[in-house]
VOPAGU-2260 file (C-alpha; in pm, 1 decimal, decimal comma):
REM VOPAGU-2260
SITE   aa  ch    i         X         Y         Z
SITE  UNK   A    0   -2156,5   -1903,2     225,4
SITE  UNK   A    1   -2058,0   -1877,9     591,6
SITE  UNK   A    2   -2346,0   -1639,9     664,1
SITE  UNK   A    3   -2593,4   -1899,8     539,8
SITE  UNK   A    4   -2419,2   -2180,9     734,8
SITE  UNK   A    5   -2313,4   -2374,6     425,5
SITE  UNK   A    6   -1960,6   -2392,3     566,4
SITE  UNK   A    7   -1957,0   -2480,5     933,3
SITE  UNK   A    8   -1588,7   -2522,2    1024,7
SITE  UNK   A    9   -1419,4   -2257,3     814,0
SITE  UNK   A   10   -1055,7   -2186,3     897,3
SITE  UNK   A   11    -949,7   -1839,0     997,9
SITE  UNK   A   12    -717,2   -1650,8     766,7
SITE  UNK   A   13    -413,4   -1704,8     991,1
SITE  UNK   A   14    -484,9   -2076,5    1039,6
SITE  UNK   A   15    -525,5   -2117,3     662,3
SITE  UNK   A   16    -190,6   -1943,5     603,5
SITE  UNK   A   17     -18,8   -2168,8     858,0
SITE  UNK   A   18    -151,1   -2479,1     686,8
SITE  UNK   A   19     -67,5   -2345,4     342,9
SITE  UNK   A   20     293,5   -2273,4     441,4
SITE  UNK   A   21     331,8   -2618,8     596,3
SITE  UNK   A   22     284,0   -2784,2     256,8
SITE  UNK   A   23     620,1   -2925,7     149,2
SITE  UNK   A   24     811,8   -2828,9    -163,9
SITE  UNK   A   25     776,8   -3176,4    -328,0
SITE  UNK   A   26     397,5   -3144,4    -314,4
SITE  UNK   A   27     410,9   -2798,4    -475,4
SITE  UNK   A   28     643,3   -2929,6    -748,7
SITE  UNK   A   29     407,3   -3220,3    -815,7
SITE  UNK   A   30     112,9   -2981,7    -832,3
SITE  UNK   A   31     286,9   -2759,1   -1089,4
SITE  UNK   A   32     399,2   -3059,9   -1296,6
SITE  UNK   A   33      43,9   -3194,8   -1310,9
SITE  UNK   A   34     -84,6   -2851,7   -1407,7
SITE  UNK   A   35     177,1   -2819,1   -1682,7
SITE  UNK   A   36      95,7   -3164,7   -1821,4
SITE  UNK   A   37    -275,3   -3084,4   -1822,2
SITE  UNK   A   38    -209,4   -2760,1   -2007,2
SITE  UNK   A   39       3,9   -2942,9   -2264,6
SITE  UNK   A   40    -271,5   -3199,9   -2323,1
SITE  UNK   A   41    -536,4   -2930,5   -2364,8
SITE  UNK   A   42    -319,8   -2736,4   -2615,0
SITE  UNK   A   43    -161,9   -3003,0   -2840,1
SITE  UNK   A   44     -79,6   -2764,0   -3127,2
SITE  UNK   A   45     173,8   -2566,0   -2928,8
SITE  UNK   A   46     522,8   -2714,3   -2948,8
SITE  UNK   A   47     696,3   -2460,2   -2731,5
SITE  UNK   A   48     533,6   -2341,2   -2414,5
SITE  UNK   A   49     637,6   -2019,5   -2249,5
SITE  UNK   A   50     558,8   -1943,3   -1889,0
SITE  UNK   A   51     545,9   -1590,0   -1759,5
SITE  UNK   A   52     558,2   -1511,9   -1391,6
SITE  UNK   A   53     425,1   -1171,4   -1303,6
SITE  UNK   A   54     541,1   -1025,8    -976,8
SITE  UNK   A   55     462,9    -701,0    -803,3
SITE  UNK   A   56     536,2    -560,9    -458,4
SITE  UNK   A   57     290,1    -668,3    -194,5
SITE  UNK   A   58     256,3    -489,9     140,3
SITE  UNK   A   59     387,0    -724,8     408,6
SITE  UNK   A   60     372,0    -514,6     722,6
SITE  UNK   A   61     111,9    -281,2     870,6
SITE  UNK   A   62     210,7      80,2     923,3
SITE  UNK   A   63     177,2      42,9    1298,1
SITE  UNK   A   64     429,5    -243,7    1309,5
SITE  UNK   A   65     677,9    -140,3    1039,3
SITE  UNK   A   66     920,1       9,7    1292,7
SITE  UNK   A   67     945,1    -324,3    1475,0
SITE  UNK   A   68     975,9    -530,8    1157,4
SITE  UNK   A   69    1327,5    -676,8    1130,4
SITE  UNK   A   70    1316,9    -799,4     771,0
SITE  UNK   A   71    1132,3    -530,9     574,2
SITE  UNK   A   72    1191,2    -166,2     654,1
SITE  UNK   A   73    1162,0      -9,2     306,7
SITE  UNK   A   74     868,4     211,8     220,8
SITE  UNK   A   75     741,0     -19,1     -56,4
SITE  UNK   A   76     658,1    -291,6     196,5
SITE  UNK   A   77     426,4     -70,9     401,6
SITE  UNK   A   78      66,3    -182,3     406,2
SITE  UNK   A   79    -255,8     -76,7     569,0
SITE  UNK   A   80    -570,0    -240,6     698,8
SITE  UNK   A   81    -889,2    -177,3     508,2
């Protein structure tokens, strides 16, 4: 869409991440509550809802910077640029 100039002022990836992380916890909680209520209304026959959170390791540091990283030094946090 950017190539065809449909989106003129698109944020860069880093600027988007900064704005995303500046969203406060109360707003996230409200968002998840609204989503849960919507799901309950769309599925009235289910009395008990179960939520499953799937997690998996995500590379957080490039190979070139892993030696300088102070938080993550384990091998599973190594990433690479495509």
